[in-house]
Each structure stands twice: as structure tokens, then as C-alpha cells.
N, C-alpha and C positions, 0 to 999 in steps of 0.2 A: 438753584440751591436745593440741596437734598437734605432732608431732615431724617434723622434716625429716631425711630420710636422705640423706646425701651419697653420690654414686657414687664408687667408688674410682678414684684416678688411675691412668692406664695406667702400666705399669712400663717402657715403652720410652722411651729418651732420644732426643730429637730434637736434631740439631745446629743451631746457629744461627750465621750468619756464614760466613766463608770461611777456608779453611786457608791457612797461609803459602805453601804450594806454589802454590795457585791464584792468590794475589795476585802472586807472583813471575812466573808465566807471563804474566799480564796486563801487568805492568810490562815484561817482555821484549818482548812483541809491540808495545807502544807505543814502546819504544826503537828497535826495528827500523824501524817505520813512520816515526818522526821522523828517523832517520838518512838515509832516502831523500827524505822530503818537504821538509825544511828547505832542503837545498842546491838542490833543484829549484825551490822557491819563490823563493829568492834570485836564481837565474839568470833566472827568469821576470820578476821585477821589474827586473833589470838590462837585459834585452832591451827592456822598455818605455821605460827611460831612454835607451837608445841610439837609439831611434826619434826621440826629441826632437832629437838632433843632425842626423839626416838630414832631418827636417822643416824645421829652421832653415836648413840649407844649401840645400835646394830652394827655399825661400821667397826667400832672398837671391840665389840664382842668377837667379831670375825677375826680381827687382828690378834686378839688374845688367843683364840683357838689355833690359829696358824703358828703362833709363837710356842704354844704348848706341844703341838705336833712335832715341831722341830727340836724342842729342848726337853720335853717331858717335865716341864716346870713353867708355871705362869710368871715366876719372878725372873729377874735378870740373871742370866747364866753366862759367865765369862764375858765375852765381848757382845753377846746378844742381849740387847737392852729390851726390857719388857715394854709393851705398848702403853702401860700405865704411866710411864714417865712422859710420853708424848700427850697422853690424855690430860694430865695435869696442866700442860702448857697450851692446850687447845684453846683457841680464841674464837669462840662462837659468839655471834652478836647477842643472842638471847639467853644462853645457858653456859654454865661453867661445868666442865667435866672433872671428875675426880675418881680415884680408885681407893676407897676407904679400907677395903679388905683385899689383901694380896698375900696369898700363901702358895705353897708348892702346888697344891691340887685344887685351889679355889680362888675365886676373885669376886668382887662386887664392883660394878661400874655405876657411878651416880651422875646424873645431870641435874644441876640445881639452877633454878631460874635466877637471873641476875637482879639485884636490888635496883629499884627505881624503874623497872620495866613492867609491862603487863604480865610477864612470865614469873615475876617474883612470887614466891610461895609455892611454886610447883617443884616437885622433885620426883624424878623417874629413876628407877634402878633396874639392873639386870645382873644375873650372875652366870657362872659357868654352866649351869643346867638350864639356862634360858628362863629362869623364874623371874618374872617381872613384877614391879609394884609401882604404885603411884601415891604420892602425898600431894594433895591439892588444896587450894584455898577453900574457905567456906562456900558452900553452894555447888561445888564441883564434885565433891565426894572423894574419899580415899579408897584405894583398892590394893590388897595385898597379893593379888594374883594376876594382874594385868595392867596395861597402861590405859589410862582414861584420857581421851582426847576431845571429848565434848561434854558440855554441861548436861548432867542428868543421865549419862551413859551408865548402864548397869555394870556391876562388878560380878562377873560370873566366874 
């Protein structure tokens, strides 16, 4: 008969897991990172949505200029319908396009942020002379001479 002899267990106790203080430190670090990262991410996404308005305005401005070259008038001439009609029907996810001023030799295109979205409160305009302007919510700043696409951007 053979007997197995077991080795004695070591008497030192090993800790398993984390202490409450270690877990709280990790939670605090994550909270501080999130406090900076989430607002920055939201602003980054909003800036991408603002570019949507400027792209629409640039596109329709070019269409208006082509219409004027062909007809010598920004308004509808005969069967040639002004692009302002299409602008009013434009279905952008973040902005509504309009043409508040439309005359024979001038126009103003406006992109207005849709209500209930982060773009609400923003309004970008451009005219036949490429004069641009921005009306923005508090903290972004308005500008009568250019489009503002980021918070704190100077109006030169």
C-alpha cells in the first residue's frame, strides 16, 4: 500500500480582486475623461452637421449662377424654373433651405437649422455676390461676413 503525502499549504494569504479604493479611483478617472470627451464629441458631430448647410448653400449658389447665365435673371423665366423653387423643397436632415430674397439681379439663400435638432438656432446665408453670414446660438457668435463653423471662431 502506497500512501500519498500532501504538502502543507502555505500559510500566507493571497488577496484576490480589487479593494474598494482601487475601484473608486478607476471610476473617478473614467468620470473625468468622460466629462471632457462627451462634450467634445458632441461639438465634433455638430460641426459636421454645420458643414451640411454650407455645402447646400454652395451647391445652390452655383445653380443660381448657372440659371442667371442662361436667362439673365435669377427668377423663373418662361419654362426655366429658378433653383429657388427646388431649394424650398430641399429635404436636408439638419437644415431647411429657403430663398427669402429673389429678384432679377439678386438673391439670398438661407439655410436654417431644424427645430429639435442640435442645429436649431443656426442660420447661414449667401447672396449673388458670395457675401456670407452666420447667425448662431449663444456661445458660438454671429458673423455678418463669413460662415462660422466652430465655437469661438473669429469673424474676420
